[in-house]
BALOBA-1460 file (C-alpha; in Angstrom, 3 decimals):
// residues 394
<rec num="1" residu="m" x="81.594" y="16.950" z="128.654"/>
<rec num="2" residu="m" x="84.422" y="15.110" z="129.478"/>
<rec num="3" residu="n" x="87.522" y="16.960" z="130.707"/>
<rec num="4" residu="n" x="90.639" y="16.651" z="128.546"/>
<rec num="5" residu="n" x="92.740" y="16.015" z="131.613"/>
<rec num="6" residu="q" x="90.731" y="12.981" z="132.783"/>
<rec num="7" residu="q" x="90.871" y="9.323" z="131.441"/>
<rec num="8" residu="p" x="87.320" y="7.733" z="131.307"/>
<rec num="9" residu="s" x="86.439" y="4.948" z="134.081"/>
<rec num="10" residu="r" x="86.510" y="1.649" z="133.090"/>
<rec num="11" residu="p" x="83.188" y="-0.157" z="133.769"/>
<rec num="12" residu="n" x="83.228" y="-2.454" z="136.749"/>
<rec num="13" residu="r" x="82.235" y="-5.675" z="135.071"/>
<rec num="14" residu="g" x="81.651" y="-7.748" z="138.294"/>
<rec num="15" residu="a" x="79.131" y="-5.217" z="139.756"/>
<rec num="16" residu="h" x="75.195" y="-5.805" z="139.555"/>
<rec num="17" residu="q" x="73.700" y="-4.305" z="136.466"/>
<rec num="18" residu="p" x="70.454" y="-2.746" z="137.337"/>
<rec num="19" residu="n" x="67.399" y="-3.407" z="135.438"/>
<rec num="20" residu="p" x="66.651" y="-0.519" z="133.273"/>
<rec num="21" residu="t" x="62.826" y="-0.664" z="134.042"/>
<rec num="22" residu="r" x="63.310" y="-0.322" z="137.912"/>
<rec num="23" residu="t" x="63.083" y="3.216" z="139.497"/>
<rec num="24" residu="y" x="66.463" y="4.072" z="141.559"/>
<rec num="25" residu="s" x="64.600" y="3.361" z="144.674"/>
<rec num="26" residu="q" x="64.039" y="-0.196" z="143.462"/>
<rec num="27" residu="t" x="67.868" y="-0.600" z="142.591"/>
<rec num="28" residu="r" x="70.319" y="-1.964" z="145.005"/>
<rec num="29" residu="r" x="72.249" y="0.920" z="146.511"/>
<rec num="30" residu="p" x="75.929" y="1.521" z="145.165"/>
<rec num="31" residu="t" x="78.678" y="-0.224" z="147.094"/>
<rec num="32" residu="r" x="81.085" y="1.909" z="149.065"/>
<rec num="33" residu="m" x="84.383" y="2.879" z="147.114"/>
<rec num="34" residu="s" x="87.367" y="0.868" z="147.834"/>
<rec num="35" residu="k" x="90.515" y="2.804" z="149.320"/>
<rec num="36" residu="a" x="92.170" y="2.281" z="145.876"/>
<rec num="37" residu="e" x="89.606" y="4.273" z="143.842"/>
<rec num="38" residu="i" x="89.503" y="6.879" z="146.638"/>
<rec num="39" residu="a" x="93.533" y="7.400" z="146.267"/>
<rec num="40" residu="r" x="93.049" y="6.924" z="142.275"/>
<rec num="41" residu="r" x="90.567" y="9.874" z="142.209"/>
<rec num="42" residu="q" x="92.362" y="11.803" z="144.762"/>
<rec num="43" residu="f" x="95.536" y="11.795" z="142.411"/>
<rec num="44" residu="i" x="93.515" y="12.893" z="139.519"/>
<rec num="45" residu="a" x="92.095" y="15.924" z="141.426"/>
<rec num="46" residu="k" x="95.652" y="16.725" z="142.545"/>
<rec num="47" residu="c" x="96.901" y="16.670" z="139.228"/>
<rec num="48" residu="i" x="94.252" y="19.015" z="137.823"/>
<rec num="49" residu="i" x="94.737" y="21.343" z="140.610"/>
<rec num="50" residu="v" x="98.704" y="21.578" z="139.798"/>
<rec num="51" residu="v" x="97.758" y="21.995" z="135.914"/>
<rec num="52" residu="c" x="95.362" y="25.071" z="136.613"/>
<rec num="53" residu="m" x="97.581" y="26.712" z="138.947"/>
<rec num="54" residu="t" x="100.749" y="26.426" z="136.470"/>
<rec num="55" residu="l" x="98.434" y="28.234" z="133.689"/>
<rec num="56" residu="v" x="97.256" y="30.952" z="136.270"/>
<rec num="57" residu="l" x="100.986" y="31.540" z="137.322"/>
<rec num="58" residu="g" x="102.527" y="31.330" z="133.864"/>
<rec num="59" residu="g" x="99.875" y="34.032" z="132.539"/>
<rec num="60" residu="g" x="100.859" y="36.230" z="135.430"/>
<rec num="61" residu="v" x="104.558" y="36.155" z="134.694"/>
<rec num="62" residu="f" x="104.033" y="36.610" z="131.043"/>
<rec num="63" residu="l" x="101.846" y="39.911" z="131.944"/>
<rec num="64" residu="l" x="104.432" y="40.878" z="134.319"/>
<rec num="65" residu="f" x="107.218" y="41.001" z="131.697"/>
<rec num="66" residu="r" x="105.003" y="42.854" z="129.432"/>
<rec num="67" residu="s" x="103.893" y="45.725" z="131.269"/>
<rec num="68" residu="g" x="105.954" y="45.379" z="134.768"/>
<rec num="69" residu="p" x="109.249" y="46.538" z="135.674"/>
<rec num="70" residu="f" x="111.039" y="43.917" z="133.660"/>
<rec num="71" residu="s" x="109.303" y="45.301" z="130.356"/>
<rec num="72" residu="k" x="111.481" y="46.704" z="127.413"/>
<rec num="73" residu="s" x="111.380" y="50.235" z="127.328"/>
<rec num="74" residu="s" x="109.862" y="51.817" z="124.455"/>
<rec num="75" residu="s" x="111.730" y="52.583" z="121.423"/>
<rec num="76" residu="k" x="111.160" y="56.389" z="121.603"/>
<rec num="77" residu="k" x="111.662" y="58.279" z="125.134"/>
<rec num="78" residu="e" x="111.936" y="61.906" z="126.250"/>
<rec num="79" residu="t" x="115.440" y="63.250" z="126.674"/>
<rec num="80" residu="t" x="116.490" y="66.568" z="127.558"/>
<rec num="81" residu="i" x="119.997" y="68.294" z="126.923"/>
<rec num="82" residu="t" x="121.096" y="71.522" z="128.372"/>
<rec num="83" residu="t" x="123.394" y="73.383" z="126.274"/>
<rec num="84" residu="t" x="126.532" y="75.635" z="127.094"/>
<rec num="85" residu="a" x="124.136" y="78.538" z="126.752"/>
<rec num="86" residu="g" x="121.860" y="77.226" z="129.054"/>
<rec num="87" residu="t" x="119.125" y="76.383" z="126.588"/>
<rec num="88" residu="v" x="116.886" y="73.065" z="127.195"/>
<rec num="89" residu="v" x="116.138" y="70.978" z="124.038"/>
<rec num="90" residu="t" x="113.689" y="68.045" z="124.299"/>
<rec num="91" residu="t" x="113.664" y="65.366" z="121.674"/>
<rec num="92" residu="a" x="112.726" y="61.778" z="121.084"/>
<rec num="93" residu="a" x="115.230" y="59.251" z="121.178"/>
<rec num="94" residu="t" x="115.542" y="55.758" z="119.496"/>
<rec num="95" residu="s" x="116.704" y="52.986" z="121.689"/>
<rec num="96" residu="a" x="119.948" y="51.405" z="120.602"/>
<rec num="97" residu="s" x="119.018" y="47.979" z="121.245"/>
<rec num="98" residu="e" x="116.200" y="48.253" z="118.982"/>
<rec num="99" residu="i" x="117.973" y="49.942" z="116.348"/>
<rec num="100" residu="t" x="120.592" y="46.933" z="116.592"/>
<rec num="101" residu="s" x="118.527" y="44.180" z="116.992"/>
<rec num="102" residu="g" x="117.124" y="43.794" z="113.596"/>
<rec num="103" residu="t" x="113.569" y="42.861" z="114.667"/>
<rec num="104" residu="t" x="112.152" y="46.101" z="114.857"/>
<rec num="105" residu="a" x="111.434" y="48.617" z="111.925"/>
<rec num="106" residu="l" x="114.132" y="51.291" z="112.038"/>
<rec num="107" residu="p" x="112.720" y="54.823" z="111.953"/>
<rec num="108" residu="e" x="112.726" y="56.620" z="108.497"/>
<rec num="109" residu="d" x="112.978" y="60.022" z="110.075"/>
<rec num="110" residu="l" x="115.579" y="61.896" z="112.210"/>
<rec num="111" residu="t" x="114.394" y="60.906" z="115.619"/>
<rec num="112" residu="g" x="117.265" y="60.268" z="117.980"/>
<rec num="113" residu="y" x="119.772" y="62.303" z="115.701"/>
<rec num="114" residu="t" x="121.555" y="65.728" z="116.261"/>
<rec num="115" residu="v" x="122.741" y="68.264" z="113.844"/>
<rec num="116" residu="i" x="124.798" y="71.036" z="114.773"/>
<rec num="117" residu="l" x="124.406" y="74.173" z="112.345"/>
<rec num="118" residu="d" x="126.559" y="76.629" z="111.572"/>
<rec num="119" residu="p" x="125.513" y="79.875" z="109.624"/>
<rec num="120" residu="g" x="128.916" y="81.191" z="108.267"/>
<rec num="121" residu="h" x="130.029" y="84.958" z="108.611"/>
<rec num="122" residu="g" x="127.915" y="87.674" z="110.546"/>
<rec num="123" residu="g" x="128.453" y="90.885" z="112.007"/>
<rec num="124" residu="w" x="131.606" y="92.935" z="110.649"/>
<rec num="125" residu="d" x="132.470" y="89.760" z="108.270"/>
<rec num="126" residu="r" x="130.114" y="89.946" z="105.473"/>
<rec num="127" residu="g" x="131.361" y="87.257" z="103.459"/>
<rec num="128" residu="t" x="130.028" y="87.296" z="99.791"/>
<rec num="129" residu="s" x="127.030" y="89.332" z="98.309"/>
<rec num="130" residu="y" x="125.411" y="90.833" z="95.367"/>
<rec num="131" residu="p" x="126.118" y="92.893" z="93.415"/>
<rec num="132" residu="y" x="130.061" y="92.596" z="94.006"/>
<rec num="133" residu="n" x="131.159" y="94.249" z="97.497"/>
<rec num="134" residu="s" x="127.848" y="95.913" z="98.264"/>
<rec num="135" residu="d" x="125.386" y="95.653" z="101.274"/>
<rec num="136" residu="q" x="122.758" y="93.765" z="99.659"/>
<rec num="137" residu="n" x="121.821" y="90.395" z="99.256"/>
<rec num="138" residu="e" x="124.678" y="89.455" z="101.775"/>
<rec num="139" residu="e" x="125.946" y="85.861" z="102.838"/>
<rec num="140" residu="p" x="125.201" y="86.172" z="106.476"/>
<rec num="141" residu="t" x="121.484" y="87.090" z="106.605"/>
<rec num="142" residu="i" x="121.019" y="84.618" z="103.662"/>
<rec num="143" residu="t" x="122.917" y="81.705" z="106.105"/>
<rec num="144" residu="i" x="120.758" y="82.633" z="108.997"/>
<rec num="145" residu="r" x="117.670" y="82.412" z="106.948"/>
<rec num="146" residu="i" x="118.734" y="78.850" z="105.643"/>
<rec num="147" residu="a" x="119.469" y="77.681" z="109.276"/>
<rec num="148" residu="n" x="116.300" y="78.870" z="110.293"/>
<rec num="149" residu="i" x="114.328" y="77.130" z="107.881"/>
<rec num="150" residu="l" x="116.411" y="73.783" z="108.064"/>
<rec num="151" residu="a" x="116.080" y="73.730" z="111.786"/>
<rec num="152" residu="d" x="112.590" y="73.832" z="111.516"/>
<rec num="153" residu="e" x="112.726" y="71.000" z="108.930"/>
<rec num="154" residu="l" x="114.917" y="69.002" z="110.995"/>
<rec num="155" residu="r" x="113.086" y="69.552" z="114.234"/>
<rec num="156" residu="g" x="109.801" y="68.825" z="112.627"/>
<rec num="157" residu="r" x="111.310" y="65.098" z="111.859"/>
<rec num="158" residu="g" x="112.264" y="64.685" z="115.225"/>
<rec num="159" residu="a" x="116.046" y="65.638" z="115.211"/>
<rec num="160" residu="t" x="117.703" y="67.954" z="117.971"/>
<rec num="161" residu="v" x="119.194" y="70.960" z="116.502"/>
<rec num="162" residu="y" x="121.719" y="73.151" z="117.605"/>
<rec num="163" residu="v" x="122.777" y="76.559" z="115.938"/>
<rec num="164" residu="t" x="126.074" y="78.290" z="116.551"/>
<rec num="165" residu="r" x="124.842" y="81.567" z="115.496"/>
<rec num="166" residu="t" x="121.162" y="82.859" z="115.646"/>
<rec num="167" residu="e" x="121.879" y="86.917" z="115.228"/>
<rec num="168" residu="d" x="123.657" y="88.802" z="112.754"/>
<rec num="169" residu="n" x="126.703" y="89.192" z="115.162"/>
<rec num="170" residu="y" x="130.531" y="88.470" z="114.471"/>
<rec num="171" residu="y" x="131.590" y="85.294" z="116.174"/>
<rec num="172" residu="s" x="135.008" y="84.118" z="115.148"/>
<rec num="173" residu="l" x="135.763" y="81.002" z="113.461"/>
<rec num="174" residu="y" x="137.406" y="79.599" z="116.561"/>
<rec num="175" residu="y" x="134.804" y="80.858" z="118.801"/>
<rec num="176" residu="r" x="132.100" y="78.583" z="116.892"/>
<rec num="177" residu="i" x="134.492" y="75.849" z="116.821"/>
<rec num="178" residu="a" x="134.852" y="75.763" z="120.529"/>
<rec num="179" residu="e" x="131.208" y="76.340" z="120.977"/>
<rec num="180" residu="i" x="130.586" y="72.804" z="118.989"/>
<rec num="181" residu="h" x="133.293" y="71.205" z="121.350"/>
<rec num="182" residu="l" x="131.295" y="72.536" z="123.972"/>
<rec num="183" residu="i" x="128.019" y="71.261" z="122.894"/>
<rec num="184" residu="c" x="129.603" y="67.747" z="122.216"/>
<rec num="185" residu="m" x="130.952" y="67.639" z="125.486"/>
<rec num="186" residu="d" x="127.505" y="68.398" z="126.903"/>
<rec num="187" residu="i" x="125.747" y="65.542" z="124.966"/>
<rec num="188" residu="a" x="128.710" y="63.030" z="125.790"/>
<rec num="189" residu="k" x="127.996" y="63.873" z="129.527"/>
<rec num="190" residu="e" x="124.424" y="63.423" z="129.326"/>
<rec num="191" residu="r" x="124.730" y="60.166" z="128.019"/>
<rec num="192" residu="g" x="127.341" y="59.424" z="130.612"/>
<rec num="193" residu="i" x="130.338" y="58.516" z="127.981"/>
<rec num="194" residu="l" x="132.349" y="61.586" z="129.010"/>
<rec num="195" residu="p" x="135.954" y="60.227" z="128.615"/>
<rec num="196" residu="f" x="137.778" y="62.124" z="131.145"/>
<rec num="197" residu="s" x="137.686" y="62.979" z="134.775"/>
<rec num="198" residu="a" x="135.581" y="65.558" z="136.157"/>
<rec num="199" residu="e" x="138.669" y="67.904" z="136.726"/>
<rec num="200" residu="r" x="139.804" y="67.212" z="133.275"/>
<rec num="201" residu="e" x="136.438" y="68.312" z="132.081"/>
<rec num="202" residu="q" x="136.841" y="71.436" z="133.866"/>
<rec num="203" residu="e" x="140.152" y="72.243" z="132.494"/>
<rec num="204" residu="l" x="138.902" y="71.765" z="128.839"/>
<rec num="205" residu="r" x="135.796" y="73.804" z="129.252"/>
<rec num="206" residu="a" x="137.676" y="76.562" z="130.878"/>
<rec num="207" residu="s" x="140.350" y="76.628" z="127.669"/>
<rec num="208" residu="l" x="137.199" y="76.472" z="125.307"/>
<rec num="209" residu="q" x="135.668" y="79.451" z="126.986"/>
<rec num="210" residu="k" x="138.674" y="81.218" z="126.868"/>
<rec num="211" residu="i" x="138.895" y="80.965" z="123.434"/>
<rec num="212" residu="k" x="135.245" y="82.331" z="123.040"/>
<rec num="213" residu="e" x="136.086" y="85.334" z="125.234"/>
<rec num="214" residu="v" x="139.093" y="86.373" z="123.236"/>
<rec num="215" residu="n" x="136.849" y="86.019" z="119.995"/>
<rec num="216" residu="d" x="139.148" y="86.216" z="117.483"/>
<rec num="217" residu="n" x="140.906" y="84.229" z="114.556"/>
<rec num="218" residu="s" x="144.468" y="85.349" z="115.330"/>
<rec num="219" residu="y" x="147.263" y="83.048" z="116.996"/>
<rec num="220" residu="d" x="149.232" y="85.789" z="118.867"/>
<rec num="221" residu="k" x="145.946" y="86.869" z="120.670"/>
<rec num="222" residu="g" x="145.215" y="83.498" z="121.872"/>
<rec num="223" residu="g" x="142.166" y="83.309" z="119.792"/>
<rec num="224" residu="m" x="143.022" y="79.724" z="118.461"/>
<rec num="225" residu="g" x="143.762" y="78.639" z="121.973"/>
<rec num="226" residu="f" x="145.139" y="74.691" z="121.846"/>
<rec num="227" residu="m" x="143.776" y="74.330" z="118.423"/>
<rec num="228" residu="a" x="146.493" y="76.415" z="116.734"/>
<rec num="229" residu="g" x="149.222" y="74.934" z="114.700"/>
<rec num="230" residu="t" x="149.451" y="71.924" z="112.631"/>
<rec num="231" residu="g" x="148.624" y="68.192" z="113.344"/>
<rec num="232" residu="v" x="146.437" y="67.448" z="116.461"/>
<rec num="233" residu="g" x="147.710" y="68.440" z="119.936"/>
<rec num="234" residu="s" x="146.764" y="66.143" z="122.884"/>
<rec num="235" residu="d" x="143.979" y="68.539" z="124.197"/>
<rec num="236" residu="l" x="142.118" y="68.429" z="120.855"/>
<rec num="237" residu="k" x="142.973" y="64.823" z="120.603"/>
<rec num="238" residu="e" x="140.906" y="64.287" z="123.500"/>
<rec num="239" residu="l" x="138.001" y="66.105" z="122.241"/>
<rec num="240" residu="f" x="138.379" y="64.181" z="118.842"/>
<rec num="241" residu="e" x="138.317" y="60.885" z="120.262"/>
<rec num="242" residu="m" x="134.963" y="61.826" z="122.369"/>
<rec num="243" residu="e" x="133.518" y="63.045" z="119.332"/>
<rec num="244" residu="y" x="134.182" y="60.050" z="117.408"/>
<rec num="245" residu="q" x="131.946" y="58.094" z="119.741"/>
<rec num="246" residu="l" x="129.104" y="60.304" z="118.803"/>
<rec num="247" residu="p" x="128.116" y="59.021" z="115.080"/>
<rec num="248" residu="d" x="124.338" y="60.164" z="115.221"/>
<rec num="249" residu="v" x="125.877" y="63.820" z="115.678"/>
<rec num="250" residu="v" x="126.844" y="65.558" z="112.539"/>
<rec num="251" residu="l" x="128.208" y="69.197" z="111.671"/>
<rec num="252" residu="l" x="127.060" y="71.220" z="108.690"/>
<rec num="253" residu="s" x="128.257" y="74.491" z="108.001"/>
<rec num="254" residu="i" x="126.378" y="76.800" z="105.773"/>
<rec num="255" residu="h" x="127.661" y="79.153" z="103.513"/>
<rec num="256" residu="i" x="127.034" y="80.949" z="100.149"/>
<rec num="257" residu="n" x="129.153" y="81.389" z="97.225"/>
<rec num="258" residu="a" x="130.242" y="83.867" z="94.572"/>
<rec num="259" residu="h" x="132.393" y="84.493" z="91.633"/>
<rec num="260" residu="y" x="133.379" y="87.361" z="89.939"/>
<rec num="261" residu="d" x="135.929" y="88.517" z="87.278"/>
<rec num="262" residu="d" x="139.019" y="90.092" z="88.842"/>
<rec num="263" residu="n" x="139.264" y="93.109" z="86.849"/>
<rec num="264" residu="t" x="135.358" y="94.049" z="85.775"/>
<rec num="265" residu="h" x="133.762" y="92.489" z="88.976"/>
<rec num="266" residu="e" x="130.940" y="91.045" z="86.524"/>
<rec num="267" residu="p" x="129.436" y="87.829" z="87.619"/>
<rec num="268" residu="v" x="131.327" y="84.603" z="86.246"/>
<rec num="269" residu="n" x="128.935" y="81.616" z="85.107"/>
<rec num="270" residu="h" x="129.626" y="79.535" z="87.960"/>
<rec num="271" residu="h" x="126.448" y="77.932" z="89.904"/>
<rec num="272" residu="g" x="125.269" y="75.445" z="91.953"/>
<rec num="273" residu="i" x="126.072" y="74.006" z="95.011"/>
<rec num="274" residu="e" x="129.360" y="72.433" z="96.062"/>
<rec num="275" residu="v" x="130.098" y="70.230" z="99.163"/>
<rec num="276" residu="t" x="133.460" y="69.998" z="100.821"/>
<rec num="277" residu="y" x="134.731" y="67.376" z="103.383"/>
<rec num="278" residu="v" x="137.967" y="66.583" z="105.341"/>
<rec num="279" residu="t" x="140.325" y="63.313" z="104.862"/>
<rec num="280" residu="d" x="143.524" y="62.891" z="107.198"/>
<rec num="281" residu="d" x="145.431" y="62.778" z="103.780"/>
<rec num="282" residu="a" x="144.126" y="66.450" z="102.656"/>
<rec num="283" residu="v" x="144.540" y="67.862" z="105.851"/>
<rec num="284" residu="n" x="148.166" y="66.479" z="106.359"/>
<rec num="285" residu="e" x="149.085" y="67.631" z="102.511"/>
<rec num="286" residu="y" x="147.556" y="71.341" z="103.432"/>
<rec num="287" residu="e" x="149.271" y="71.706" z="106.515"/>
<rec num="288" residu="s" x="152.896" y="70.223" z="105.304"/>
<rec num="289" residu="k" x="152.954" y="73.392" z="103.186"/>
<rec num="290" residu="p" x="154.911" y="76.486" z="105.009"/>
<rec num="291" residu="k" x="152.352" y="79.025" z="103.584"/>
<rec num="292" residu="n" x="149.493" y="77.566" z="105.236"/>
<rec num="293" residu="q" x="151.253" y="77.388" z="108.934"/>
<rec num="294" residu="t" x="150.744" y="80.162" z="111.260"/>
<rec num="295" residu="a" x="153.802" y="81.810" z="112.346"/>
<rec num="296" residu="g" x="155.086" y="81.093" z="115.944"/>
<rec num="297" residu="a" x="152.305" y="78.321" z="116.038"/>
<rec num="298" residu="p" x="153.478" y="74.570" z="116.851"/>
<rec num="299" residu="v" x="154.077" y="72.365" z="114.057"/>
<rec num="300" residu="r" x="153.111" y="68.868" z="114.873"/>
<rec num="301" residu="d" x="153.243" y="65.336" z="113.412"/>
<rec num="302" residu="a" x="150.876" y="64.277" z="110.789"/>
<rec num="303" residu="y" x="147.359" y="62.962" z="112.561"/>
<rec num="304" residu="h" x="145.629" y="59.956" z="111.429"/>
<rec num="305" residu="g" x="142.148" y="59.010" z="112.825"/>
<rec num="306" residu="r" x="139.399" y="61.219" z="111.232"/>
<rec num="307" residu="p" x="136.467" y="59.359" z="109.984"/>
<rec num="308" residu="n" x="137.487" y="59.994" z="106.449"/>
<rec num="309" residu="e" x="134.984" y="57.450" z="104.528"/>
<rec num="310" residu="h" x="132.021" y="58.919" z="106.846"/>
<rec num="311" residu="n" x="132.977" y="62.499" z="105.842"/>
<rec num="312" residu="q" x="133.052" y="61.496" z="102.013"/>
<rec num="313" residu="l" x="129.590" y="59.810" z="102.321"/>
<rec num="314" residu="y" x="128.075" y="62.416" z="104.211"/>
<rec num="315" residu="a" x="129.026" y="65.049" z="101.613"/>
<rec num="316" residu="q" x="128.065" y="62.825" z="98.447"/>
<rec num="317" residu="t" x="124.624" y="62.180" z="99.890"/>
<rec num="318" residu="l" x="123.764" y="65.588" z="100.653"/>
<rec num="319" residu="y" x="124.965" y="66.637" z="97.404"/>
<rec num="320" residu="d" x="122.765" y="64.232" z="95.756"/>
<rec num="321" residu="a" x="119.700" y="64.622" z="97.524"/>
<rec num="322" residu="i" x="119.699" y="68.558" z="96.765"/>
<rec num="323" residu="i" x="120.187" y="68.158" z="93.264"/>
<rec num="324" residu="a" x="117.294" y="65.339" z="93.495"/>
<rec num="325" residu="g" x="114.956" y="67.778" z="94.990"/>
<rec num="326" residu="t" x="115.977" y="71.123" z="93.221"/>
<rec num="327" residu="p" x="117.887" y="70.165" z="89.736"/>
<rec num="328" residu="e" x="118.747" y="73.772" z="89.003"/>
<rec num="329" residu="l" x="121.314" y="73.754" z="91.824"/>
<rec num="330" residu="k" x="123.293" y="70.915" z="90.106"/>
<rec num="331" residu="s" x="126.652" y="72.200" z="89.606"/>
<rec num="332" residu="n" x="128.488" y="73.274" z="86.566"/>
<rec num="333" residu="m" x="131.832" y="72.531" z="88.236"/>
<rec num="334" residu="d" x="133.975" y="69.566" z="87.295"/>
<rec num="335" residu="k" x="133.947" y="68.152" z="90.809"/>
<rec num="336" residu="p" x="131.359" y="69.612" z="93.149"/>
<rec num="337" residu="v" x="131.983" y="67.439" z="95.877"/>
<rec num="338" residu="y" x="135.603" y="67.846" z="97.079"/>
<rec num="339" residu="t" x="138.237" y="67.705" z="99.876"/>
<rec num="340" residu="a" x="138.957" y="70.965" z="101.347"/>
<rec num="341" residu="n" x="140.791" y="72.262" z="104.698"/>
<rec num="342" residu="w" x="138.396" y="74.799" z="106.152"/>
<rec num="343" residu="a" x="139.138" y="75.013" z="110.110"/>
<rec num="344" residu="i" x="135.407" y="74.480" z="110.755"/>
<rec num="345" residu="i" x="135.545" y="70.778" z="109.965"/>
<rec num="346" residu="r" x="139.213" y="70.357" z="110.251"/>
<rec num="347" residu="k" x="139.524" y="71.309" z="113.884"/>
<rec num="348" residu="v" x="136.419" y="69.183" z="114.838"/>
<rec num="349" residu="g" x="136.200" y="65.274" z="115.189"/>
<rec num="350" residu="l" x="132.438" y="64.944" z="114.348"/>
<rec num="351" residu="v" x="131.587" y="63.982" z="110.815"/>
<rec num="352" residu="g" x="130.888" y="67.297" z="108.865"/>
<rec num="353" residu="t" x="130.789" y="69.331" z="105.777"/>
<rec num="354" residu="l" x="130.847" y="72.698" z="104.523"/>
<rec num="355" residu="l" x="127.887" y="73.250" z="102.380"/>
<rec num="356" residu="e" x="127.903" y="76.283" z="99.728"/>
<rec num="357" residu="f" x="124.270" y="76.464" z="98.930"/>
<rec num="358" residu="g" x="124.655" y="78.233" z="95.671"/>
<rec num="359" residu="f" x="126.081" y="81.340" z="94.101"/>
<rec num="360" residu="i" x="124.625" y="84.647" z="95.022"/>
<rec num="361" residu="s" x="126.531" y="86.013" z="91.865"/>
<rec num="362" residu="h" x="124.487" y="83.700" z="89.507"/>
<rec num="363" residu="e" x="120.658" y="84.676" z="88.369"/>
<rec num="364" residu="t" x="119.100" y="81.135" z="88.955"/>
<rec num="365" residu="d" x="120.938" y="80.362" z="92.158"/>
<rec num="366" residu="r" x="120.244" y="83.831" z="93.706"/>
<rec num="367" residu="a" x="116.450" y="83.444" z="92.662"/>
<rec num="368" residu="i" x="116.481" y="80.175" z="94.653"/>
<rec num="369" residu="l" x="118.470" y="81.606" z="97.611"/>
<rec num="370" residu="l" x="116.279" y="84.850" z="98.120"/>
<rec num="371" residu="d" x="112.823" y="82.867" z="97.908"/>
<rec num="372" residu="d" x="111.860" y="81.388" z="101.136"/>
<rec num="373" residu="a" x="109.560" y="78.941" z="99.374"/>
<rec num="374" residu="q" x="112.250" y="77.404" z="97.176"/>
<rec num="375" residu="l" x="114.520" y="77.214" z="100.142"/>
<rec num="376" residu="k" x="112.220" y="75.145" z="102.103"/>
<rec num="377" residu="t" x="112.398" y="72.624" z="98.993"/>
<rec num="378" residu="v" x="115.992" y="72.845" z="99.419"/>
<rec num="379" residu="c" x="116.030" y="72.258" z="103.042"/>
<rec num="380" residu="s" x="113.647" y="69.538" z="102.801"/>
<rec num="381" residu="s" x="116.110" y="67.723" z="100.334"/>
<rec num="382" residu="v" x="119.051" y="68.343" z="103.152"/>
<rec num="383" residu="a" x="116.969" y="66.454" z="105.612"/>
<rec num="384" residu="d" x="116.307" y="63.800" z="102.844"/>
<rec num="385" residu="g" x="119.804" y="63.390" z="102.654"/>
<rec num="386" residu="l" x="120.590" y="63.348" z="106.405"/>
<rec num="387" residu="e" x="117.959" y="60.647" z="106.598"/>
<rec num="388" residu="e" x="119.609" y="58.763" z="103.903"/>
<rec num="389" residu="y" x="123.261" y="59.381" z="105.176"/>
<rec num="390" residu="f" x="122.369" y="57.936" z="108.697"/>
<rec num="391" residu="k" x="120.327" y="54.834" z="107.176"/>
<rec num="392" residu="q" x="123.388" y="54.039" z="105.278"/>
<rec num="393" residu="i" x="125.782" y="54.009" z="108.537"/>
<rec num="394" residu="r" x="123.665" y="51.967" z="111.004"/>
């Protein structure tokens, strides 16, 4: 078969044509090739060698880039983050280059995302209960159960999860806020995006640890630390700006509602979930009123810079997902998703929300809150809402 790289040789019309009936020994011996013919054949042979070498080398380079040191990293890799408590969490992370390339299918789970869960109350701070002011069906034990179920659900979908309270102990509001800032510092440092010097990092860590040691919500005892007062001071601003660089990290504070008649202490017919979030305008309006200012604490200028739209989207997406999965938890309030000024979300730069998982004072809500099987359904819906939120912002 003729090689595709060779040209068919032209017949030598001046040569003697052998008699086809003769044997080879009877024919005249072929004449010696001319120098021009030899040169032509040598040139063709060199061309063939060059083409073959090019194909071999090209294939080697291709394989090197596919599997060698120049190959693209996998879209999922193992990373470890050490928390301030010393716990190491391992999770799969998604390559940012593949997320933004538009050529690779985006993950439909929570791989590569981080959720900080904050179960409200605990210890002597018992929150709500049913019956009214009893030691039964208390908020701190229910929020811990929800946090544990939700953490399992989120980790099962690939998320990294931190929990500010894992036991029924008292941790002040500002203790938990300080812990959230420390977790964010750990994450930013692990990623190499800590925006301040090592000396400044130690100063901020020491201030946050002091707040945790005081473990008190009062200003005069130092429990609020640099987070006391209105507006945003320079220390808190540095932490806010660091946390704005963590769009894949969100905060969810878990609470339980209750509503009783002030006189009879009988339950009022309020039920369903409520989801609250902060915006600059809402916070500034709240802090401008003297009754909301801590005596002696600094009064600063109004602050602008929070991720207002993302906070609202996050809260609304969670509400929609939960009532889609458990319609019984649809609120009978006029506005179940609204702005509020809880310190746990006001003093943190992360996208966050405070979610009331239902009214313990309402029979239907209570049946769901006390049933682990139904709570698993609710927590699965929360995870769905988180997936939808992250899908919308990327």
